[in-house]
N, C-alpha and C positions, 0 to 999 in steps of 0.2 A: 504494500500500500504506500503510495507516494508520500502521504503526509507523515509517514514514519521513517522516511529516508532523510539522511543528513544533506543539507541543513534543514532543520525542521522548526516549526513554530510551536514553542513549548506552551504558550498561552492557549493556543487552539487545541493542542493535544489534551491538556489538563481539563479544559472546559468541555471538550467533546468526547471524553474517554469512554463513556457508556455507548455512545453512537458508534465510535470506532470499533469497540469490542464486538458489538452486535454484527457489524459488517464483516469483521474477521471471522466470527463464528459461523457465518453462512458457508464458509469453506468446509471441506472435510479432509480426511486422510492426515490428521494431525498425529505427530509423535507425542505421546502423553508422558509427562515426567512429574515426579513429586519433589517439590522444592521447599526446604525448611529455611526460613529466614530467622536467624538469631541476632537480634538487634541490640545495639548499645544506645539507640535513640529511637524515636518514633519511626515506624517502617510502613505504615498503611499505604501511603502514597508511593513509596518505593515499590511495594508489591503491585499496585495498580499499574504503574508505568512499565514495570518489568513484564507483566502479563501481556500488555499490548505488543511490546517489541518481540517477545517470544512467539506469540501467535502469528505475527507478521513473518516469522522465520519458519513457520510450520510446526511449532512446538506448543502443545497445550499444557500449561502448568496447573498443578494443584498445589496449594500452599499450606504450610504450617507457619504461624508467626509466634515467636516467643512473646511473653509479656515484656512491657517496657524495661529495658536495661537488665534483662534476666538472661543474657546470652551465656554468661559464665556458669550459672546454675543449671541451665538446660544442657550445657555441654558436659558438665562433670557429674551430674547426679541423675538418677533415674527419674524419668518423666513419662508416665504411662501413655499420655496423648502423643508425645513425640516418638516414643518407642513403637507404638502401634502404627504411626504414620509411615515409618520405614522410608525415609527420604532417599531419593536418587542423588540429590545435590543438597549440600548444606552451605548456605551463604552467611558468613559472619560479617555483619554490617557494623563494624566499629570505626570510629573516626577520631580525630584529634580531641574531640569533646570527651573521649573516654580515657585520656591520659590525665590522671588526677595529680600525680606527684612528679614534678619536674626537679631537676637539680636546683638547689639554691646557690646563691652566690658565695655562701660561706662553706659549701661542701668541699671536702677534699676529693681527690681523684678516686680514692678507695670508696668513699661514701657514694659517689656518683655511679661507680661500677656496681655497688650493691643495689641501687635503685634500678639500674639497667637490667641486671640479672633477675631481679624479682619480677620485673614487668615481662621480660621475654620468657621466663619460666612459666608465668601465668598462661601465656598463649600457647607455649609448647604443651602444657598439660591439657589445654582445650583440644588441640589437634589430636593428641595421642588418645584422649578419652573418646572423641568422636570416631576415630578410626577403629578403635577397639569395639565400639558399640554398633557401628553401622557400616555397611558396605556401600559407601557413598563418596562422591567427589566433594571436596571441600574448597570453596572459593572464599578467600580471605581478603578484605580490603587492606591495602597498605595505609599509611597515615598521611593525611593531607597536612599542609603547613598551617600554623596559626597565622592570623592576619596582622599580628603585631610582632615586633622584634625588640625585646627589652634592651639588647646590647647592640642594636643596629646591625651593620654589616658584620660585626664581630660575632654575632649570634650563630653564624654557620661555622665559625672556626673554633671559638672558645668552648671547652668541655662543659661549661656552665650554661651555654646557650640552649634554648628550647629546640631550635632547628637542628643544631648539632646532635642533640639527644634523639630527636625523631629520625634523623638520617641513620644513626646507629641502629635503631630499632628496625627501620625499614630494611637495612642491609641484612640484618639477622633473618627477617622474614624471607628475603630473596634467597639467601643461602639455604635455608630450610626447605623451601619449595623446590630448589634445584635437585635436592636429594630425595624428595618424597613425591612420587608421581601421582599421588592422590590430591595434592594441594596446588591450587592455582591462585595467582595474585590478581585482584581487581585493582588496577592502578588509578585510584582516585586522586593520588597526588598529581598525576598528569592531567586528569580531567578537571580538577579544581584550578590548576594553573591556567589551562586553556580558557576556562570559564571566567576566571578572574577572582582572586582570593577575597577581595573586599565584598563582592556580591555573594560569592559562595558561602562565606562565613557570616552571613547576615544574622546578627544577634537577635533581631526581632523574632525570627522563626524559632530560635532556640528557646528564648524565654517564654514565648507564648505557647508553643506547640511541641517543644523538645525535638524538633527536626534539626539534624546536625548541619544541614545546609538549607539555603532558601528553597522553597517549594519549586520555583521555576527552574532550578538547577537539577531537580530530581530526574527529569527525562534524560539528561546527559549521563547521569550516573547509571540509570537503568539500561540505557542504550549500550553503554560500555560493558556492563555486566552481561547483557544478552549476547553480545558478540562472542564472549568466552563460551557461553553455554551452547550457542548454535554451532560453533566450531567443534566443540567436544562431540556433538552428535551429528557430524557430517553434513552440516547445512551450508558450508562454505561454497563459494563459486570456484570454478576451475580455470576459466579462460576469459580472455579479453578479445572483443571484436572492435577494432579501432578504425575510425575514419582517418583520412589523410589531410585533405585541404582544411586549413584553419583548425586542425586538431593535432597532427604530428608536425606540421609546419605552418607557417603563416602564408596566406595567399592561396590562390586557386591555380594549380599548376597548368591546367588546360588553357587558362587565359594569360597567365603571367610568364609561362615557360619555366623550364627547370632553373635557370639562373635568376628568375624573378621571385621565386619563393624565398621565404625568410626562415632560416634555421642556422644555428651555430653559436658557439660560445663567444666568438669575436664580434658578433653583430648584435647591438643592443636589442633590436626588435626580434631577433631570432633566439636570444638566450632563453626565453621562457619556454620555447618549444624544445630546445636542446636539453634543458634540465627536466622537462616532462619525459622526454625519451629516456633520459638517464634513470629516472624513477621507474619507468616501465621495465628497463633492463634489470633493476634491482628486484622487481616483482618476478621477473623471469627466473632469476637465480633462486627464488623461493619455490619454483615449480609451477608458476602461473603460465598458461599457454597463450602466447601472443599470436594474434591473427589480424589480417587487414581485410576490411570490407569497405570498398571505396567505389564511387561512381567516377570511373576514369578508364582510359585504355590501359591495359596491363603493362605494355612496354613503357608508357609514360610514367606510370606509378613506380615501376622498377627503377627507371632512370632517376626519379625524384629521390628514392630511398638510397641510391648510390651517390647522390650529390654530396660533395664535401660539406661538412658542417653537421651532418646527422650523427647522432650517437648510435641509433639503430640502423641496421642494414638488412637487405632481403633475407639473409641466412638466419636472422633472429626470429623470424616468424614461421609458424607451423604451416599456415595456409595464407595465400594472398589472393583474395577475390576482388580483382579490379575489373569491373565491367559495368554495364548500364542496367543490370537487373535490379529487382527489388532487394533491399538489404536484408529484410526478414527471410527471404528465400535463400540468399547467400549464407546467412548464419545457419539456417537449418541444414544446408548442404555441407558446410564445414563440420557441423556437429555429427552428421552421418558419416562423413569421411574419416573422422578421427575417433568415432565411437564414444561420444559423450552426449548427454542431453542438451538440447538447445537452451534449457533453463539453467544450465551451468555457466552461461556466459554473462559477462558485464559488457554492455554495448556503450561505447564512448564516441559521441559525435557532437560537434558544435551546433548542428542544425536541429532545432526543436521539431520541425516537421518530420524529419527522419526518425527522431527519437520516438515520436508518438506512434508512427506506423509500426515500428518494431515492437514497442510495448503492447500495442493493440493486438498484434498477430502472433506473438510468442508468449505464452503464459509463463509467468514467474521469472522471466528474464529480468536482470537488473539493468535499469536505464537511468543513470543519474543525470540530474540537471547540472551539468558541469560548470556552468557560469562562464566567466571570462578566462582567457588562457592562464592568467596568473593564479586562478582558483583550481585548475585541473587536479594538481597533485593533492591539494588540501581536501577536495571533495572525495576523491577516490580513497585517500588514506583514512579519513574520518569515518567513512561508511563501513570500513572493516570487512569488505567482501571476502578477503583472503586471510582473516584472522588466524594467527599461527599458535596452536597449542601443542602440536607435535610436529617436529621437522625431521623427516627421515632422509636417508641417503637417496631413496628413489625420488623424493621431491627435488633434491639438488640437481638431478640429471633428467628431470621429467621431459623437458623439451627435446633432449637428445633421444629419449625413449620413443617419443611420438614420431620423430623424424625417421627413426629406424623402422617404425611400423609402416610408414608410408612407403619405404623401400620394399618391405615385404609385399605390400599390395601391388606394387609395380611388377615384382617378380611373379606373383600369382597370375597376373593377366597374361603372362607369356607361356603359361602351361595350359594344355587342354585337359590333362588328367590331374584331378585335385590331389590324389594320393601321391603322385609323382612330385607335385609341388611341395607337399609336406615333407617328403623324404629329402628334397633338395635343401630344406632349411637346416638339416642335420641338428635337430633339436636335442638338447640334454636338459633333464629336469632333476632337481633335488627335492625330494619329498620326505619330510621328517615330521615327527612330533615337534611341538613348539620349542624353540630355543630362545634364551634370553636376548641374544643379539638382535632378533627380529621382532621382539614383542611390540615395540612402538609402531613399526610398519604394519604388523598384523592388526593392531587396534585401529590404526588409521584406515586400513583397507575395509574393515568391518563397518566403519562409519561413512565411507565415501561411496561404496558400491551400491548402486540402486537397480541397475538393469539385470545383472546376474546376481540376484540376491533372493533366494527362495523363500525365506521366512521374514525378511526385512528387519531382523533383530539387530540391535546395536550394542556394542561392547566397549566400555571404557578400558583404558590400560589396566586399571585395577581388576576389572572383570577378567581380562585375558590372563593376567598373572594368577588369578584364583583357579581358573579351570586348568591351567598348565600344571599346577601343583596338586590337583585333585586326582585320585585314583578312579573317580567316578566318571571320568571323561576320556574319550579318545580325541586327540587333537592332531591336525595335520596342516602344515603349510607347504606350498609348492612354489619353487623358483624355476624359471625357464630361461634358457639361453639358446641362441642359434647363431647362424653365420653372420647375422647383422649386429649382434650384441646381447647383453644380459638384460632381461626384462625385470629382474629383481623378483620379489615376492608378489605373486599374481593370483594365488588362490588360497583359500582358508576353509577348513572343515572342522566343525566342533560337534561331537556326538556324545550324548549322555547315556551311560550304561545303567540299565535297570534290569537286575537279575541277568538273564541271558539274552536280553534284547538291547539293541543300540538305537537310540532315537536321535536323528540328525537335527540339532537345534539351529545350525548355521551352515550354509554352503554358499560361498561367494567366489566370484572370479572377476578379475579386471577385464574390462571389455577390450583391452589392447590385445588379448590373446584368444579371442573368440575363434571358434572353428579351427583350432589347431590341435585338437585331441588332448588338451591338457586336462579337461574334465574326465576323460577316459582313463588317463594315467592316474589321476587322483582316486578315481573309483576303484581301480585295481589295487592300489595301495591300501585304501580304506578297508576293503573286503579282506585283504591278506592280514592286516592287523586284527580285524574283528575275529577272524578264525583263530588266530593265535591267543586271543583273550577268551575263547570259548563262547563267542557270540553266535547264536543260531539265526536270529532275525534282525534285519535292519529296517527301521521305519523312517520314511522320508515325508516331509511336509512342504506343501506349497501354499503360501498365503498371497493371493493376487493383489497387485497394486497397478496404478496406471503405468508405472515404469518397468515392471518386471514381467510383462506379458511374453517377452521373448523366451522365458524359461518355463512357460506354463506346462509344456509336455516333457520337461527335462527328465523326470524320473521314468517315464515310459521308455525314453530312448536308452536309459541305463538298465533296462530289464526289470523294473519294479512293476508290481501289480497294483492297480488302483483299488483301495479298500472302501473309501467313502468320500462323498462331497457334501459339505454342510450348506446351510442356507446362504452363507456368504461366499460360496464357491471355494472355500478352503478345502484342500485335498490332502488325503492321507494315503500313503503308499507302503507296500511291503515287499521286501526282497528276502527270500530264503537264501542264506549264505551259501549253503551247499550246492545250490543250483547255478551259481555264478561262474562264468568262465572269463578269464582275462581277455581283454580286447585291444589293449594298446599295442600298436605295431610301428608307430612312427616317432616315438620319443624314447631315448635312452635314459633310464631312470636310475638314479643313485639313491638307494634307500638305506644305506648303511649308517647306523647311528655312530 
């Protein structure tokens, strides 16, 4: 919903929150999550705003709210209501208002260390208690700055300064979160700085309502928090579709000619476009797929990208669609060619008419109102389309992986016999139970895969670690490489053992390796392990969504028998292990532990 995209009108959102919520709830296919808010201040409006931003990302939250300033008690001591709620996410909404005891000017260094240790120990006990009691992700605010500095500029340097003390605490939080994969930091220190400390720390709202920040600032807090949550559950975008004229460079190349466009660090009018391209290159390094969608002749577009002064060049893009066709059709074509959904794109174009057409014709695509050229980076960055909670090795080489896949498609078109094509790839797979080194990628894949995802279940990193350590599960990951390169971890299977039966809770595969028999190789390995564990029957489940129709008959193709279909078209299948014969013949599999 456009009103919830950055930059947004906070007054409008707060005033019309019920209307916005009603419109959002008219949609369906929400991912439902239970979120406990443990607040050190009033949180009712935080909850209201967070709900809107999460609904806008396809996540329907149910909330538990602690009583005012009872976050510590709820975290450390038994609370039947919270225990029964069984949260998926616990959000600890503490702020600078919850720091009661600062260093005094007469404190010695040792006395300041005691105050620091007491405070950080308090929060460590909160996190440890919550992790022990709940299988949940914990999102912890860092601390915003106070809007006064008793020591002036020396407040950040002197050990007696409040800002110095807060920085020490925040650094402790960051170090702890780096080592604990269940904890994420909601960076309200950054949000409050962007918003403006004097407004953020409006004392009127604290003394009157015990809100830690002024109410108009709450949508910014909730928006930032929602970005973390939607990233954890695979709601990030994957690719950019970029216009050229007045977007990647200044001017219209068809009218002004190649030399007439404005781009480059040496030209004042071209610097804004050069640094925008540089920002896009940074996104590419995070695994964002860059693509061009431009109304131009292709040779002219390529010539423009090769012009001196560009930071990006043709090789930086996965696909370049420079033609006179409709941009919504070109985006759909790119999505099909690189095997991702069209709703995985962010479309960036200076032309509002083009933006409207694309938004109207491609459901759930992100189409930001990018404003003036000097705003482009700001708008993309603040919207958090590519919020990073896990950064895997596959992300760092994702553009390379997709380019290699396009080479495979070119090779495929040269073969008349598909089996001969598969043999020509000389594929090798590594199929094993989960290993620590791949857990982050496995978790990431479970939350990103939508098309080849039979049950649409999502697993956090903590969930993946739990099933890895449990004897009640069979887990498999699959890596695949061929003559064009290493695809990395591309498939994951999780099955729960119940007596002598195996129930497949999750089967996913990256669309990059569709139709290459990787699913056959995974099935062979799964049955082999099941036999070794004394499993007699394997049950498979298919829960249909708009995105996973392509695997609606997956279990039939693997030799399973259909047992039942319920009123929601959910299907249950059965495979008797002893009846299965291995079928992989095109992939060399290494299954040695």
